[in-house]
N, C-alpha and C positions, 0 to 999 in steps of 0.2 A: 396300681390296681390293689396291691396288698394293703396300702395305706387306707384306701377307701373302705375295703372290707373290714379292716381293723377298727376304723371309726364307727362304721355301722354296727359291728358286733358290740362295741363298747356302749353305744347308745341303747342297745337292747339289753345290756347288762350281762352279756355273754363274754367270757374271757377264756381263751385257750392258752394255758401256760406253755411256753416254749414256742408258740406260734404268734404270740402277741407282739407285734412289731414295735408298737409304741413303748411298751414296758422294756423291751430289749434295748431300744435306743436310750431310754432313761437310765438303765443300768450302766451302759457304756459311758454316758455323760457323767454319772456319779463317780465312776472310777477315774475319769479324766480330771474332775474337780479335785478329788482326793490326792491325785498325783501332782497336779499343777499347784495347788495351794497347801502343800504339806509343810506345816509349821516346823516340824522337827528337822527336815532337810534344810530349810532356810536358816534355822538357828545353828545347825552344824556348820553351814557355810560361813556364818558370822564368826563362829569360834575358830574355824580354820584360818580365816583371814586375819584374826587377831594373833594367832600363833605364828603365822608367816611374818607378820610385822614384828613381833617380839624377837624372832630369830634373825631379824635383819634381812629377810629374803624379799621384802617389799619396801619400797620407799614410802615416806610419809604421805606423799601425794597419791600414790597408788592405793595405799591403805584407806585413806579418807574417801577417795572416789568409790572404791568397792564397798566400803562400809555404808556410805549413804545410799548406794544402789540397793544393797541387801536390806537395809532398814526400811526403805520404801516398799520393797517386795513383802517384807514381814508385815508391815502395817496394812497393806492392801489385802494380803491373805487373811489377816485377822478380821478385817471388815467383811470380806466375802463369807467367812465362816460364821460371823455374827449374824449376817442377814439370812443365813440358812437357806441357800439357794436350792437345796434338795427338796424343799417343801413346795408343792405345786398345787394350784387350784384346779379342781376337776370341773371344767366348763361344760361337760356333757351331762352332769347330774342335775 
């Protein structure tokens, strides 16, 4: 019910901050994207993996496997941030 009310109010150009369901959902989505595709965290994991390998706490196979996985994550996160998923098209206007 709230979703329909929210859509109708947006169509009329009325927005009630704090009660605007769609904008609250978008804010939560943005926080999730920032947490999930955090480049600094992924780069720190890559550095940590390198250090563990240098101190002989990881075998070469484990290091290479983890490194390729982290590099894939990094490239994917960079692509996601490049496409700027936070930009949305307002279909109601």
